[in-house]
N, CA, C and O atoms as a Maestro MAE file, in Angstrom:
{
 s_m_m2io_version
 :::
 2.0.0
}

f_m_ct {
 s_m_title
 :::
 protein
 m_atom[236] {
  # First column is atom index #
  i_m_mmod_type
  r_m_x_coord
  r_m_y_coord
  r_m_z_coord
  i_m_residue_number
  s_m_chain_name
  s_m_pdb_residue_name
  s_m_pdb_atom_name
  i_m_atomic_number
  :::
  1 25 0.844 -1.175 0.000 1 A "MET " " N  " 7
  2 3 0.000 0.000 0.000 1 A "MET " " CA " 6
  3 2 0.893 1.243 0.000 1 A "MET " " C  " 6
  4 15 1.755 1.390 0.866 1 A "MET " " O  " 8
  5 25 0.685 2.137 -0.972 2 A "GLY " " N  " 7
  6 3 1.502 3.334 -1.099 2 A "GLY " " CA " 6
  7 2 0.946 4.512 -0.336 2 A "GLY " " C  " 6
  8 15 -0.132 4.442 0.255 2 A "GLY " " O  " 8
  9 25 1.690 5.581 -0.358 3 A "ARG " " N  " 7
  10 3 1.251 6.801 0.310 3 A "ARG " " CA " 6
  11 2 0.305 7.577 -0.583 3 A "ARG " " C  " 6
  12 15 0.412 7.551 -1.809 3 A "ARG " " O  " 8
  13 25 -0.621 8.266 0.055 4 A "ARG " " N  " 7
  14 3 -1.533 9.120 -0.702 4 A "ARG " " CA " 6
  15 2 -0.900 10.480 -0.924 4 A "ARG " " C  " 6
  16 15 -0.106 10.944 -0.106 4 A "ARG " " O  " 8
  17 25 -1.247 11.110 -2.019 5 A "LYS " " N  " 7
  18 3 -0.767 12.447 -2.305 5 A "LYS " " CA " 6
  19 2 -1.529 13.433 -1.412 5 A "LYS " " C  " 6
  20 15 -2.759 13.403 -1.357 5 A "LYS " " O  " 8
  21 25 -0.800 14.300 -0.721 6 A "VAL " " N  " 7
  22 3 -1.403 15.258 0.189 6 A "VAL " " CA " 6
  23 2 -1.400 16.626 -0.475 6 A "VAL " " C  " 6
  24 15 -0.375 17.082 -0.982 6 A "VAL " " O  " 8
  25 25 -2.551 17.272 -0.464 7 A "GLU " " N  " 7
  26 3 -2.648 18.612 -1.029 7 A "GLU " " CA " 6
  27 2 -1.990 19.599 -0.071 7 A "GLU " " C  " 6
  28 15 -2.316 19.633 1.116 7 A "GLU " " O  " 8
  29 25 -1.074 20.393 -0.584 8 A "ILE " " N  " 7
  30 3 -0.395 21.390 0.229 8 A "ILE " " CA " 6
  31 2 -1.137 22.707 0.079 8 A "ILE " " C  " 6
  32 15 -1.321 23.208 -1.030 8 A "ILE " " O  " 8
  33 25 -1.564 23.262 1.214 9 A "LYS " " N  " 7
  34 3 -2.262 24.543 1.190 9 A "LYS " " CA " 6
  35 2 -1.886 25.333 2.429 9 A "LYS " " C  " 6
  36 15 -1.464 24.764 3.436 9 A "LYS " " O  " 8
  37 25 -2.039 26.624 2.352 10 A "ARG " " N  " 7
  38 3 -1.700 27.519 3.456 10 A "ARG " " CA " 6
  39 2 -2.670 27.322 4.610 10 A "ARG " " C  " 6
  40 15 -3.878 27.201 4.410 10 A "ARG " " O  " 8
  41 25 -2.123 27.292 5.826 11 A "ILE " " N  " 7
  42 3 -2.945 27.227 7.031 11 A "ILE " " CA " 6
  43 2 -3.325 28.666 7.361 11 A "ILE " " C  " 6
  44 15 -2.465 29.476 7.708 11 A "ILE " " O  " 8
  45 25 -4.603 28.980 7.254 12 A "GLU " " N  " 7
  46 3 -5.060 30.365 7.411 12 A "GLU " " CA " 6
  47 2 -5.051 30.847 8.862 12 A "GLU " " C  " 6
  48 15 -4.718 32.004 9.122 12 A "GLU " " O  " 8
  49 25 -5.412 29.980 9.810 13 A "LYS " " N  " 7
  50 3 -5.471 30.374 11.216 13 A "LYS " " CA " 6
  51 2 -4.047 30.528 11.753 13 A "LYS " " C  " 6
  52 15 -3.270 29.573 11.753 13 A "LYS " " O  " 8
  53 25 -3.714 31.731 12.208 14 A "LYS " " N  " 7
  54 3 -2.348 32.047 12.602 14 A "LYS " " CA " 6
  55 2 -1.844 31.152 13.738 14 A "LYS " " C  " 6
  56 15 -0.696 30.709 13.702 14 A "LYS " " O  " 8
  57 25 -2.677 30.879 14.739 15 A "SER " " N  " 7
  58 3 -2.235 30.043 15.860 15 A "SER " " CA " 6
  59 2 -1.979 28.604 15.408 15 A "SER " " C  " 6
  60 15 -1.019 27.977 15.856 15 A "SER " " O  " 8
  61 25 -2.823 28.084 14.531 16 A "SER " " N  " 7
  62 3 -2.624 26.730 14.002 16 A "SER " " CA " 6
  63 2 -1.352 26.655 13.163 16 A "SER " " C  " 6
  64 15 -0.624 25.663 13.205 16 A "SER " " O  " 8
  65 25 -1.095 27.717 12.403 17 A "ARG " " N  " 7
  66 3 0.105 27.769 11.575 17 A "ARG " " CA " 6
  67 2 1.352 27.764 12.458 17 A "ARG " " C  " 6
  68 15 2.341 27.111 12.126 17 A "ARG " " O  " 8
  69 25 1.313 28.497 13.593 18 A "GLN " " N  " 7
  70 3 2.446 28.555 14.505 18 A "GLN " " CA " 6
  71 2 2.695 27.198 15.161 18 A "GLN " " C  " 6
  72 15 3.845 26.783 15.307 18 A "GLN " " O  " 8
  73 25 1.629 26.507 15.556 19 A "VAL " " N  " 7
  74 3 1.756 25.183 16.169 19 A "VAL " " CA " 6
  75 2 2.374 24.206 15.176 19 A "VAL " " C  " 6
  76 15 3.276 23.445 15.527 19 A "VAL " " O  " 8
  77 25 1.891 24.227 13.944 20 A "THR " " N  " 7
  78 3 2.422 23.344 12.908 20 A "THR " " CA " 6
  79 2 3.897 23.634 12.654 20 A "THR " " C  " 6
  80 15 4.706 22.714 12.528 20 A "THR " " O  " 8
  81 25 4.243 24.922 12.581 21 A "PHE " " N  " 7
  82 3 5.638 25.314 12.376 21 A "PHE " " CA " 6
  83 2 6.517 24.787 13.509 21 A "PHE " " C  " 6
  84 15 7.593 24.245 13.256 21 A "PHE " " O  " 8
  85 25 6.067 24.942 14.753 22 A "SER " " N  " 7
  86 3 6.851 24.502 15.905 22 A "SER " " CA " 6
  87 2 7.094 22.993 15.870 22 A "SER " " C  " 6
  88 15 8.203 22.533 16.141 22 A "SER " " O  " 8
  89 25 6.055 22.227 15.537 23 A "LYS " " N  " 7
  90 3 6.205 20.774 15.457 23 A "LYS " " CA " 6
  91 2 7.173 20.392 14.347 23 A "LYS " " C  " 6
  92 15 8.029 19.528 14.539 23 A "LYS " " O  " 8
  93 25 7.044 21.026 13.196 24 A "ARG " " N  " 7
  94 3 7.940 20.716 12.076 24 A "ARG " " CA " 6
  95 2 9.366 21.127 12.393 24 A "ARG " " C  " 6
  96 15 10.315 20.413 12.069 24 A "ARG " " O  " 8
  97 25 9.515 22.302 13.039 25 A "ARG " " N  " 7
  98 3 10.849 22.782 13.409 25 A "ARG " " CA " 6
  99 2 11.507 21.800 14.368 25 A "ARG " " C  " 6
  100 15 12.662 21.421 14.174 25 A "ARG " " O  " 8
  101 25 10.781 21.386 15.399 26 A "ASN " " N  " 7
  102 3 11.344 20.448 16.376 26 A "ASN " " CA " 6
  103 2 11.692 19.113 15.728 26 A "ASN " " C  " 6
  104 15 12.730 18.528 16.036 26 A "ASN " " O  " 8
  105 25 10.837 18.626 14.835 27 A "GLY " " N  " 7
  106 3 11.112 17.384 14.129 27 A "GLY " " CA " 6
  107 2 12.340 17.499 13.245 27 A "GLY " " C  " 6
  108 15 13.156 16.580 13.179 27 A "GLY " " O  " 8
  109 25 12.467 18.622 12.570 28 A "LEU " " N  " 7
  110 3 13.617 18.842 11.692 28 A "LEU " " CA " 6
  111 2 14.910 18.913 12.488 28 A "LEU " " C  " 6
  112 15 15.921 18.337 12.085 28 A "LEU " " O  " 8
  113 25 14.886 19.614 13.612 29 A "ILE " " N  " 7
  114 3 16.084 19.729 14.437 29 A "ILE " " CA " 6
  115 2 16.463 18.370 15.035 29 A "ILE " " C  " 6
  116 15 17.645 18.036 15.115 29 A "ILE " " O  " 8
  117 25 15.469 17.594 15.451 30 A "GLU " " N  " 7
  118 3 15.747 16.247 15.979 30 A "GLU " " CA " 6
  119 2 16.375 15.364 14.892 30 A "GLU " " C  " 6
  120 15 17.333 14.638 15.157 30 A "GLU " " O  " 8
  121 25 15.841 15.428 13.689 31 A "GLU " " N  " 7
  122 3 16.399 14.644 12.579 31 A "GLU " " CA " 6
  123 2 17.815 15.116 12.263 31 A "GLU " " C  " 6
  124 15 18.684 14.306 11.942 31 A "GLU " " O  " 8
  125 25 18.050 16.425 12.354 32 A "ALA " " N  " 7
  126 3 19.381 16.974 12.101 32 A "ALA " " CA " 6
  127 2 20.388 16.420 13.107 32 A "ALA " " C  " 6
  128 15 21.530 16.133 12.748 32 A "ALA " " O  " 8
  129 25 19.969 16.271 14.362 33 A "ARG " " N  " 7
  130 3 20.864 15.696 15.371 33 A "ARG " " CA " 6
  131 2 21.245 14.258 15.007 33 A "ARG " " C  " 6
  132 15 22.385 13.837 15.205 33 A "ARG " " O  " 8
  133 25 20.277 13.515 14.474 34 A "HIS " " N  " 7
  134 3 20.554 12.133 14.070 34 A "HIS " " CA " 6
  135 2 21.513 12.068 12.885 34 A "HIS " " C  " 6
  136 15 22.287 11.120 12.751 34 A "HIS " " O  " 8
  137 25 21.455 13.066 12.043 35 A "LEU " " N  " 7
  138 3 22.286 13.077 10.837 35 A "LEU " " CA " 6
  139 2 23.527 13.964 10.980 35 A "LEU " " C  " 6
  140 15 24.162 14.306 9.983 35 A "LEU " " O  " 8
  141 25 23.869 14.333 12.205 36 A "SER " " N  " 7
  142 3 24.931 15.320 12.431 36 A "SER " " CA " 6
  143 2 26.287 14.908 11.874 36 A "SER " " C  " 6
  144 15 27.161 15.755 11.687 36 A "SER " " O  " 8
  145 25 26.469 13.645 11.610 37 A "ILE " " N  " 7
  146 3 27.736 13.186 11.026 37 A "ILE " " CA " 6
  147 2 27.886 13.700 9.596 37 A "ILE " " C  " 6
  148 15 29.003 13.873 9.109 37 A "ILE " " O  " 8
  149 25 26.752 13.945 8.922 38 A "LEU " " N  " 7
  150 3 26.793 14.310 7.508 38 A "LEU " " CA " 6
  151 2 26.800 15.807 7.233 38 A "LEU " " C  " 6
  152 15 27.033 16.215 6.095 38 A "LEU " " O  " 8
  153 25 26.553 16.628 8.235 39 A "PHE " " N  " 7
  154 3 26.490 18.059 7.999 39 A "PHE " " CA " 6
  155 2 26.918 18.814 9.238 39 A "PHE " " C  " 6
  156 15 27.200 18.208 10.272 39 A "PHE " " O  " 8
  157 25 26.970 20.136 9.144 40 A "VAL " " N  " 7
  158 3 27.436 20.973 10.243 40 A "VAL " " CA " 6
  159 2 26.283 21.616 11.003 40 A "VAL " " C  " 6
  160 15 26.288 21.614 12.234 40 A "VAL " " O  " 8
  161 25 25.279 22.176 10.291 41 A "ALA " " N  " 7
  162 3 24.216 22.913 10.981 41 A "ALA " " CA " 6
  163 2 22.928 22.927 10.173 41 A "ALA " " C  " 6
  164 15 22.923 22.646 8.975 41 A "ALA " " O  " 8
  165 25 21.824 23.264 10.860 42 A "VAL " " N  " 7
  166 3 20.540 23.494 10.205 42 A "VAL " " CA " 6
  167 2 19.970 24.793 10.754 42 A "VAL " " C  " 6
  168 15 20.029 25.043 11.958 42 A "VAL " " O  " 8
  169 25 19.417 25.621 9.872 43 A "LEU " " N  " 7
  170 3 18.789 26.876 10.258 43 A "LEU " " CA " 6
  171 2 17.360 26.885 9.746 43 A "LEU " " C  " 6
  172 15 17.096 26.480 8.614 43 A "LEU " " O  " 8
  173 25 16.432 27.353 10.587 44 A "VAL " " N  " 7
  174 3 15.027 27.435 10.223 44 A "VAL " " CA " 6
  175 2 14.557 28.843 10.534 44 A "VAL " " C  " 6
  176 15 14.839 29.365 11.612 44 A "VAL " " O  " 8
  177 25 13.835 29.471 9.594 45 A "VAL " " N  " 7
  178 3 13.314 30.818 9.792 45 A "VAL " " CA " 6
  179 2 11.793 30.753 9.824 45 A "VAL " " C  " 6
  180 15 11.174 30.205 8.911 45 A "VAL " " O  " 8
  181 25 11.181 31.317 10.882 46 A "SER " " N  " 7
  182 3 9.730 31.311 11.014 46 A "SER " " CA " 6
  183 2 9.113 32.398 10.144 46 A "SER " " C  " 6
  184 15 9.818 33.236 9.581 46 A "SER " " O  " 8
  185 25 7.787 32.373 10.042 47 A "ALA " " N  " 7
  186 3 7.074 33.378 9.251 47 A "ALA " " CA " 6
  187 2 7.300 34.785 9.799 47 A "ALA " " C  " 6
  188 15 7.265 35.756 9.044 47 A "ALA " " O  " 8
  189 25 7.531 34.901 11.101 48 A "SER " " N  " 7
  190 3 7.766 36.210 11.712 48 A "SER " " CA " 6
  191 2 9.226 36.649 11.599 48 A "SER " " C  " 6
  192 15 9.587 37.738 12.046 48 A "SER " " O  " 8
  193 25 10.053 35.808 11.008 49 A "GLY " " N  " 7
  194 3 11.454 36.158 10.798 49 A "GLY " " CA " 6
  195 2 12.386 35.706 11.909 49 A "GLY " " C  " 6
  196 15 13.577 36.013 11.865 49 A "GLY " " O  " 8
  197 25 11.878 34.982 12.909 50 A "LYS " " N  " 7
  198 3 12.725 34.498 13.994 50 A "LYS " " CA " 6
  199 2 13.548 33.321 13.502 50 A "LYS " " C  " 6
  200 15 13.053 32.452 12.784 50 A "LYS " " O  " 8
  201 25 14.806 33.307 13.900 51 A "LEU " " N  " 7
  202 3 15.754 32.298 13.438 51 A "LEU " " CA " 6
  203 2 15.939 31.221 14.506 51 A "LEU " " C  " 6
  204 15 16.134 31.532 15.681 51 A "LEU " " O  " 8
  205 25 15.878 29.950 14.090 52 A "TYR " " N  " 7
  206 3 16.127 28.818 14.962 52 A "TYR " " CA " 6
  207 2 17.246 28.001 14.332 52 A "TYR " " C  " 6
  208 15 17.313 27.864 13.110 52 A "TYR " " O  " 8
  209 25 18.107 27.468 15.156 53 A "GLY " " N  " 7
  210 3 19.195 26.708 14.591 53 A "GLY " " CA " 6
  211 2 19.667 25.588 15.486 53 A "GLY " " C  " 6
  212 15 19.361 25.542 16.677 53 A "GLY " " O  " 8
  213 25 20.410 24.698 14.892 54 A "SER " " N  " 7
  214 3 21.006 23.584 15.607 54 A "SER " " CA " 6
  215 2 22.279 23.205 14.864 54 A "SER " " C  " 6
  216 15 22.325 23.215 13.633 54 A "SER " " O  " 8
  217 25 23.300 22.874 15.626 55 A "SER " " N  " 7
  218 3 24.529 22.421 14.992 55 A "SER " " CA " 6
  219 2 24.986 21.132 15.645 55 A "SER " " C  " 6
  220 15 24.464 20.733 16.687 55 A "SER " " O  " 8
  221 25 25.945 20.494 15.040 56 A "SER " " N  " 7
  222 3 26.400 19.199 15.550 56 A "SER " " CA " 6
  223 2 27.035 19.325 16.930 56 A "SER " " C  " 6
  224 15 27.235 18.317 17.608 56 A "SER " " O  " 8
  225 25 27.358 20.550 17.360 57 A "GLY " " N  " 7
  226 3 27.931 20.772 18.678 57 A "GLY " " CA " 6
  227 2 26.883 20.972 19.766 57 A "GLY " " C  " 6
  228 15 27.226 20.950 20.948 57 A "GLY " " O  " 8
  229 25 25.596 21.170 19.400 58 A "ASP " " N  " 7
  230 3 24.520 21.373 20.382 58 A "ASP " " CA " 6
  231 2 24.199 20.080 21.103 58 A "ASP " " C  " 6
  232 15 24.287 19.002 20.514 58 A "ASP " " O  " 8
  233 25 23.830 20.173 22.363 59 A "LYS " " N  " 7
  234 3 23.386 18.993 23.131 59 A "LYS " " CA " 6
  235 2 22.021 19.247 23.683 59 A "LYS " " C  " 6
  236 15 21.458 18.386 24.360 59 A "LYS " " O  " 8
  :::
 }
 m_bond[235] {
  # First column is bond index #
  i_m_from
  i_m_to
  i_m_order
  :::
  1 1 2 1
  2 2 3 1
  3 3 4 2
  4 3 5 1
  5 5 6 1
  6 6 7 1
  7 7 8 2
  8 7 9 1
  9 9 10 1
  10 10 11 1
  11 11 12 2
  12 11 13 1
  13 13 14 1
  14 14 15 1
  15 15 16 2
  16 15 17 1
  17 17 18 1
  18 18 19 1
  19 19 20 2
  20 19 21 1
  21 21 22 1
  22 22 23 1
  23 23 24 2
  24 23 25 1
  25 25 26 1
  26 26 27 1
  27 27 28 2
  28 27 29 1
  29 29 30 1
  30 30 31 1
  31 31 32 2
  32 31 33 1
  33 33 34 1
  34 34 35 1
  35 35 36 2
  36 35 37 1
  37 37 38 1
  38 38 39 1
  39 39 40 2
  40 39 41 1
  41 41 42 1
  42 42 43 1
  43 43 44 2
  44 43 45 1
  45 45 46 1
  46 46 47 1
  47 47 48 2
  48 47 49 1
  49 49 50 1
  50 50 51 1
  51 51 52 2
  52 51 53 1
  53 53 54 1
  54 54 55 1
  55 55 56 2
  56 55 57 1
  57 57 58 1
  58 58 59 1
  59 59 60 2
  60 59 61 1
  61 61 62 1
  62 62 63 1
  63 63 64 2
  64 63 65 1
  65 65 66 1
  66 66 67 1
  67 67 68 2
  68 67 69 1
  69 69 70 1
  70 70 71 1
  71 71 72 2
  72 71 73 1
  73 73 74 1
  74 74 75 1
  75 75 76 2
  76 75 77 1
  77 77 78 1
  78 78 79 1
  79 79 80 2
  80 79 81 1
  81 81 82 1
  82 82 83 1
  83 83 84 2
  84 83 85 1
  85 85 86 1
  86 86 87 1
  87 87 88 2
  88 87 89 1
  89 89 90 1
  90 90 91 1
  91 91 92 2
  92 91 93 1
  93 93 94 1
  94 94 95 1
  95 95 96 2
  96 95 97 1
  97 97 98 1
  98 98 99 1
  99 99 100 2
  100 99 101 1
  101 101 102 1
  102 102 103 1
  103 103 104 2
  104 103 105 1
  105 105 106 1
  106 106 107 1
  107 107 108 2
  108 107 109 1
  109 109 110 1
  110 110 111 1
  111 111 112 2
  112 111 113 1
  113 113 114 1
  114 114 115 1
  115 115 116 2
  116 115 117 1
  117 117 118 1
  118 118 119 1
  119 119 120 2
  120 119 121 1
  121 121 122 1
  122 122 123 1
  123 123 124 2
  124 123 125 1
  125 125 126 1
  126 126 127 1
  127 127 128 2
  128 127 129 1
  129 129 130 1
  130 130 131 1
  131 131 132 2
  132 131 133 1
  133 133 134 1
  134 134 135 1
  135 135 136 2
  136 135 137 1
  137 137 138 1
  138 138 139 1
  139 139 140 2
  140 139 141 1
  141 141 142 1
  142 142 143 1
  143 143 144 2
  144 143 145 1
  145 145 146 1
  146 146 147 1
  147 147 148 2
  148 147 149 1
  149 149 150 1
  150 150 151 1
  151 151 152 2
  152 151 153 1
  153 153 154 1
  154 154 155 1
  155 155 156 2
  156 155 157 1
  157 157 158 1
  158 158 159 1
  159 159 160 2
  160 159 161 1
  161 161 162 1
  162 162 163 1
  163 163 164 2
  164 163 165 1
  165 165 166 1
  166 166 167 1
  167 167 168 2
  168 167 169 1
  169 169 170 1
  170 170 171 1
  171 171 172 2
  172 171 173 1
  173 173 174 1
  174 174 175 1
  175 175 176 2
  176 175 177 1
  177 177 178 1
  178 178 179 1
  179 179 180 2
  180 179 181 1
  181 181 182 1
  182 182 183 1
  183 183 184 2
  184 183 185 1
  185 185 186 1
  186 186 187 1
  187 187 188 2
  188 187 189 1
  189 189 190 1
  190 190 191 1
  191 191 192 2
  192 191 193 1
  193 193 194 1
  194 194 195 1
  195 195 196 2
  196 195 197 1
  197 197 198 1
  198 198 199 1
  199 199 200 2
  200 199 201 1
  201 201 202 1
  202 202 203 1
  203 203 204 2
  204 203 205 1
  205 205 206 1
  206 206 207 1
  207 207 208 2
  208 207 209 1
  209 209 210 1
  210 210 211 1
  211 211 212 2
  212 211 213 1
  213 213 214 1
  214 214 215 1
  215 215 216 2
  216 215 217 1
  217 217 218 1
  218 218 219 1
  219 219 220 2
  220 219 221 1
  221 221 222 1
  222 222 223 1
  223 223 224 2
  224 223 225 1
  225 225 226 1
  226 226 227 1
  227 227 228 2
  228 227 229 1
  229 229 230 1
  230 230 231 1
  231 231 232 2
  232 231 233 1
  233 233 234 1
  234 234 235 1
  235 235 236 2
  :::
 }
}
């Protein structure tokens, strides 16, 4: 059984969009920690322009 195609659309409700961003950001940073042997850092910028980052030296 394969994956279904998901329609990508903008989340209009600002609070829901922020929650989704936070979950995706945390997931991305966690995955980056697992892959830290292959790269140096990951940077994520929110819709409000706030910068989040993680590097292989972070614990």
